[in-house]
N, C-alpha and C positions, 0 to 999 in steps of 0.2 A: 448383611447390610448392603443396600443398593448403591453401587458406585459406578462410575464411568469405566472402571477396569472391567466390569462385567458386560458392558455393551459398547465397546470401542467403535464398532461400525456405525451404530445409531448416533452416538455422540459426534463422531467425525462428519457424518452426513449432515446433521443439523448445523454444525459449525460451518461447513462448506456452503450450505444454502444461505446462512446468515451473511457471510462475506460476499456471496454472489449478489444478494439484495443490495448491500451497501455499495458495491462496485457499480451495479446497474444504475442506481440513483445518482451516483457521482458522475459516471461517464456519459450518461444520456444527455446531459446539458450541452455538451460541445456540439453534437450534430443537430441539436434543437435550437441553437442560437439564432439562426435566421428566422425561424418561426417565432421565437421569443421576441425578437426585434420588431417584427410586424405586429404581433399581438399587443405589445405595450408601446408601440410607436417610438422606439428608441433606436439609436445606431447600433451596429453590430459590436462596436468597441464598448459602448455602455452596457450592452447586453452581457458582454463577457465578465462584467463585475459579479454576475451571479455565481460564476465559478470561483472568482477570486475571494469573495466573501466566505464561501464554504471552506476553502482551503485555509484562510486566515483563522477562522473560528476553530477549525479542527486543530491547527497547530498550537493555538493558545490554550485550548480547553483540555487537550489530551493529558498533559502532565498532571493537572489538577484532578481530573477524574481518575487517572491511574493511581494517584496517591489515595484518593477516597476509596477506591476499590480494595486496596490493601488494608485499609482501616476498617471498613464495614462489610466487606465481602464482595468478591468479583461477580458472583451470580446475581446478587441484588442490584449492583450497578448495571449489569448487562440487561436485566429485565426492565428496569426503570428507563434506561436510555433507549431501548427498543420501542417502548411505549411512546416516548417522546419523539422518536424518529418517525413512527407511523403518524402521530398527530401533526408533525411538521409537513409531511407529504399531503395529508388530507387538507390542511389549511392552504398549502400551495395551490391545490386545485381550485380553491375559491378566491385566490388573490386577484384583485381587480386593478391594483396599482403597482407600478414597478418598485416603488420604495418599500411597499409591504412585502413584495417578493424577496427583496434583499434582506429584510429583517428575518424572514422565514428561512432563508439560506444560512444566515448566521445560526439560527436555532437548530437547523438540520445538521450543520457542521459540528456543533457542540455535542449533539446527540450521537452522531457517528463516532466522535472522538471517545465516547464512553463504550460504544459497542465493540469496535475492533480490538483494542488492547485487552478488554475483558475476555473476549473469545480466545485470543492468543494465550492469555494467562491460564484460562481454564484448560485448554488443550495441553499446554506445557505442564500443568499440574497432573493431569490424568495420564499423560503418555509415559510408557516405560522409558527409563533413562537411555537405553540403547536404541530407542526408536523415536526419540523426542523430535529431532530435526525432520524426520520423515513425516510425522504427524503434523508438524507446523507447516511443512511444505504443502501437504495435501489441503490444509486449511487455506493457505495463501492462494492456492490454485483456483479457489472459488472466486476470489477477487479478480484474478487475471482472466478467468474464463468469462466473466461478465463483460469484458471489453468487446469480445467478438460475439458471444452468445446471448448477452443480456441487453447491452446498450443499443446494439444495432437493430434488433427487432423492436425494442421499445421506442426507438426514434421513429420507426416506420408507423407504429401505432399512434404516436403523438402527432405525426404529420397527417395521418389519414383521419383519425377520429377526433383529434383535438387534444389540447393541453390537459383539460380537466380529467377525462377518463383515465389517462395514463397514470396520473398521480393518485387518483382514487384507488386504482389497482395496486399501486405500490404500497399505499396505506393498508389495504386489505391483506397483502402478503406479509407486511410487518406484523399485523395482529396475529396472523397464523403462526409466525415464527416466535412470537412471545410465548404462545402455548407450547410449541415444540421445544423451545429452550427450557421452559419450566420442567418439562418431562425429561429432557436429555441430561440436564444438570440438576440432580437432586439437591435438596436443601443443604446437605452436608458438604457439597462441592463448592470450591471457591470461597471457603469461609475466611473470615478476617484472620490475618496472621499477626501475632503479637510482636510488633517491631518497634524500634525506637522512633521517636517523633521526627527525627531528622537523620539523614545519612551523616556518618562521621566524615571528617575532612578527607581522609585517604580514600574512602569508598566513593565519595562524591567526585574526587579527582579522577579515580579510575573509571567511573561511568562517563565523565566528560570526554576522556580520551577515547573510550570505546565508541562514542557516537560520531567521532570525526570521520572514520571511514564511511559511515552511513551517509553523512552529508556530502562527502566527495563523490560517492557512488551515485547518489541521486542527482547531483549537479551534472556529472558527465553523461549519464544515461538520458536524462530528460532534456538536456541541452540539445541532444540530437533528436529524440523522439518528438518533442514539441514541434519541430520544424521539418519532420521527415516528409510529410505530405507535400508541403510547399517545395522542399528540396527536390523531390522526385519530379514534380511538375517542371522545374527548371531544366531537368535533363530530358524533357520530352515525354514524360509519362502521361497517359490519359487518366481521366477520373476513375475509369474501371480498373486500370492497372494499379493506381494508387490504392484503391479499395482492396484489391487482391493482396498487395504488399502488406497493408495494415493487418489483414486477416492472417497472413502467414506469420507476421510479427506476433500476433496474439497467441497462436498455437505454439510458436517457438517458445514464448514466455512461459506457457503452462508446462511444457516439457522440461524446460530448464529448471523451473521451480521444483518439480518432482525429483528430477535427477540431483539437484543441489541438496535437497533434504537427505537423500540416501548417501551422497558423498560425504556430507557433514557428519553423519552417523558413523561412517566407515573410516574417514580420514581425519576428521576434526574440523571444527569451525574455522580456525585461523587459516589452515591450508586451503580449504575450499573457497573462502572469501578471496584469498590472494590469487588463486587461479582464475577466479571470475574477473577480477579487476584487470589482471594482466591480459587475459583473453579478450576482454572488452576493448582494450587499447588496440590490440592486433585486429580485431574485427572491424573497428571503425576505419582503420587504414585500408583494410581489405575491401570494405564497402566503397571507399573512395575510388579504388582501382576498378572495382566492378562497374561503378557508374560511368567512369570515363571510357571503359571498354565496351559498355553496353551489354554485358553478359553476366549471367548468374546473380542478378541483383536480388531477386526474390529469395534465393537460397541464402545469400549472405545476410539479408535482413532477418530471416528466421534464425540463422545461426547466431547473429549478434544478440537477438532477444534471449535465446536459450542460454548463451554464455553469461549474459548479464544477470539473469534470474537465478543463477547458481548462488549468488551472493546473499539474497534476502533471507532464505531459511537458515543459512549458516550463521548470519549475524544474529538472528533471533534465538537460535538454539544456544549460541555462545552466551548471550545475555541471560537467558533462562537458567542456564547451568551455573553461571558465575555469581548471580544475584538472587539466590533462591528465596530470600525473605521479602523481596520487594519486586516480584515479577510484574505485577500490575503497573506500578509506577515506572519501572525501567522500560518495559515494552511501550508504554505510552510516550515516554521521552524519545524512544527510538522512532516511533511514528512521527512525532513532531520534527525530529531531525530529518526524516524522509521528506516531509512537506517543505522544510526549509531548503533542502537540496533541490527539490522540484522548482521552487521559486527562483533560486539562484541559477539553475540550469536554464530556465526560460529566459531570464535576463541576459545571461552570458551568451547563450545561443543566438538570441535576437541581435545582440551587439555584433557578434561574429558575422552573421548574415549581412548586417548593414554595412560593416566595414569591408567585407570581401564577398563571400558567397557561401552556399551550403558546403562547399569544399573546405572553406575556412573553419566552419563549425565542426566538421568531422575531425580536422587536425587538432583544433583547440580541445575538443572533448576527449580525443585520444590521449592528449597530454595530461588532462585532468584524471583520466582513469589510471594512467601510469603513476601519477602522484598518489592516488588512492591506494594502489598496490604497495608502494613504498611505505605509506603511512600505516596501512594495515599490519605490515610486517613489524613495524617499530612499536606501535601502541597496543596491539592485542597480545595479551600474555599467552604463553604456551601452557599446556596442561599441567606442567610441574610448578608453575608460578602464578596460578590464577588468584586474583584478589577477589574475595567475596564479601558480601555484607550480610552477616548473620545476626540474629537477635542474640543478645547476651543470655547466657544460661543462668538461671536462678540457682542460687546456692540452696 
């Protein structure tokens, strides 16, 4: 029988490319905001709503689509949402009014919310148990790689050739990935799992606790990352130096994700996530010292990204292991928790900058990371006392 166990390299490659596409489409909007503002005759602040609407739609839609994927099959939800994602990009190329663009961003966010958790669930199902975190980390690296290798070239294409050709190209790539995913994940993969219609109270409480470190991690990390460019400028960095630092950040994040997956397989998800959060606290304080001294800033930025990204594959692999019957829904909730953390981080980081400076943001977010480390130690169960949600056995 044809399964992903027989072709792990091909399945992982398709999963990586799919996440690369989603990340490119998501991240390309930020560098294109000035072009967007001119094309639609709106302010840069209003143009930023195109990013906000995507994130909001993703956060709200992910749990619902994750639940549906567990009910009707992850492969089916993945293919349908990829088709919708391609259609959203094609229609975006033809949007002539800003309000219609925002509607399409809502549509694209909902479609992406079905793609990412489904991919993660399929990879988690196919991976050997002792390699699950490594496989998930390799998949996540596609999303991280898109920051430097996808969004940056795509923004240049959009600025040079125009808005429409870029999104037509993204729609074409989406169509190609529909075919590749149909091939990489045969019909028996990601089938519906016979689960109860609702999580029982203890399992729901366990999942809620498990998502708290994800929210705190996202808040601390993106509180700094959102204002990293502006913060570097205040310390006298040129645009070229800021671009270089962001690229170093991207490559550090990729390396950290891959290392984090391996560490989680070897040492366990709880320990790896805790090391990441404690290390992130130290790295933010180290970055503050490097900025004030004016030395090794790029190195510390890359180190911070690498240490931070140890967390994500560890968190995912722990959830996949502990909630085997509801992987689609659980990973979708995890993604929603991430987007909630990103939103909180942007808000808190902005307030810290307004009250003090980027120095204040680094100190506040270091404290948040430390709180996350303590929370992770308290709420994440060790291997001997994992709480799982399993379907009841029929007698």
